[in-house]
C-alpha positions as CSV (number, residue, x, y, z in Angstrom):
1,M,22.3,-22.0,-2.0
2,T,19.7,-20.3,-4.2
3,P,17.2,-17.7,-2.8
4,T,14.3,-20.1,-3.2
5,T,15.9,-22.7,-1.0
6,R,17.1,-20.4,1.7
7,Q,16.1,-21.6,5.1
8,G,13.4,-19.6,6.9
9,S,12.1,-17.9,3.7
10,C,8.7,-19.7,4.0
11,D,7.9,-18.7,7.6
12,R,6.2,-15.4,6.8
13,A,2.7,-15.7,5.5
14,V,2.0,-13.2,2.7
15,K,-1.8,-12.7,3.1
16,P,-1.7,-11.6,6.8
17,A,1.3,-9.3,6.1
18,I,-0.5,-7.6,3.2
19,L,-3.7,-7.2,5.2
20,R,-1.8,-5.6,8.1
21,G,-0.1,-3.3,5.6
22,L,-3.5,-2.3,4.1
23,K,-4.6,-1.4,7.6
24,E,-1.4,0.7,8.0
25,R,-0.1,-1.6,10.7
26,C,3.2,-3.4,11.3
27,P,3.4,-6.4,9.0
28,N,5.0,-8.5,11.8
29,C,2.7,-7.9,14.8
30,G,-0.2,-6.0,13.3
31,E,-0.3,-3.7,16.4
32,G,2.2,-1.0,15.8
33,K,1.6,1.9,13.4
34,L,3.4,1.7,10.1
35,F,3.5,5.4,9.5
36,Y,4.3,8.3,11.8
37,K,3.2,10.9,9.2
38,Y,1.0,10.6,6.2
39,L,3.5,8.5,4.2
40,K,6.6,8.5,6.4
41,V,7.4,5.0,7.6
42,N,8.6,4.4,11.1
43,D,12.2,3.1,11.3
44,S,11.0,0.4,13.6
45,C,7.7,-0.8,14.9
46,P,6.7,1.0,18.1
47,H,5.1,-2.2,19.4
48,C,7.4,-5.2,18.5
49,G,10.6,-3.4,17.4
50,E,10.6,-4.9,13.9
51,E,12.9,-2.8,11.6
52,L,10.9,-1.2,8.8
53,H,13.4,1.1,7.3
54,H,14.4,-1.5,4.7
55,H,11.3,-0.9,2.5
56,R,11.7,0.1,-1.1
57,A,8.2,1.2,-2.0
58,D,9.3,4.0,-4.4
59,D,6.8,4.6,-7.2
60,G,4.8,1.4,-6.8
61,P,2.1,2.8,-4.4
62,A,1.5,5.7,-6.7
63,Y,1.1,3.4,-9.7
64,L,-1.3,1.1,-7.9
65,T,-3.3,4.1,-6.7
66,I,-3.6,5.6,-10.1
67,L,-4.6,2.3,-11.6
68,I,-7.4,1.8,-9.1
69,V,-8.6,5.4,-9.1
70,A,-8.6,5.7,-12.9
71,H,-10.8,2.6,-13.2
72,V,-13.2,3.9,-10.5
73,V,-13.4,7.4,-12.1
74,G,-13.8,5.9,-15.6
75,F,-16.7,3.8,-14.4
76,L,-18.3,6.8,-12.7
77,L,-17.9,8.8,-15.9
78,H,-19.7,6.2,-17.9
79,A,-22.4,5.9,-15.2
80,T,-23.0,9.6,-14.7
81,F,-22.5,11.0,-18.2
82,G,-26.1,10.5,-19.2
83,Y,-27.4,12.4,-16.2
84,L,-24.8,15.2,-16.3
85,K,-24.0,15.6,-20.0
86,D,-25.8,19.0,-20.1
87,D,-23.7,20.4,-17.3
88,P,-20.0,19.3,-18.0
89,L,-18.6,21.6,-15.2
90,I,-20.6,19.7,-12.5
91,L,-19.4,16.4,-14.1
92,A,-15.8,17.5,-14.1
93,L,-15.9,18.9,-10.5
94,L,-17.6,15.8,-9.2
95,L,-15.1,13.4,-10.9
96,S,-12.2,15.5,-9.9
97,A,-13.3,15.5,-6.3
98,V,-13.8,11.7,-6.3
99,A,-10.3,11.3,-7.9
100,V,-8.5,13.5,-5.3
101,I,-10.3,12.0,-2.3
102,A,-9.9,8.4,-3.5
103,S,-6.2,9.0,-4.2
104,L,-5.5,10.5,-0.8
105,V,-7.3,7.6,0.9
106,L,-5.7,4.9,-1.1
107,L,-2.1,6.0,-1.3
108,P,-1.0,5.2,2.3
109,R,-2.8,1.8,2.1
110,M,-1.1,0.9,-1.2
111,K,2.3,1.8,0.4
112,G,1.4,-0.4,3.4
113,F,0.4,-3.1,1.0
114,M,3.8,-3.0,-0.7
115,I,5.7,-2.8,2.6
116,G,3.8,-5.8,3.9
117,Y,4.5,-7.8,0.7
118,Q,8.2,-6.9,0.8
119,W,8.4,-7.9,4.5
120,A,6.6,-11.3,3.8
121,K,8.9,-12.1,0.9
122,E,12.0,-10.9,2.9
123,M,12.9,-8.5,0.2
124,H,15.4,-5.6,0.4
125,G,16.9,-6.5,3.8
126,F,13.7,-7.6,5.6
127,G,15.3,-11.1,6.0
128,R,15.9,-12.6,9.4
129,P,19.2,-11.5,11.2
130,Q,20.8,-15.0,10.8
131,D,20.2,-14.8,7.0
132,Q,21.9,-11.4,6.5
């Protein structure tokens, strides 16, 4: 049996799982917290008991964060350069602050996004117990 025809693989909706991950909540119930520290994922959901230790987010969240933040900062550079071209230090400090704050805000959400997607697609051990 191929992975695409495995029974039970179509039961998990991708969009709600991703949205729950973006909210830093359990992709299964949407109630329990996904993280117990800034980026440390709970081994299981404190609300429904879903095992979450299977995730393999690795460098994906950092890549997505850099991709988004670089586009935002690049747009801001083009938008503010005309106003601040006479004072490059202010421009650099402003854009650096935006980049740091946006990165710190986005990184856990991107990790939640990836964990939600992996859970919905039953990747890396997130499959149902009868499938394992």
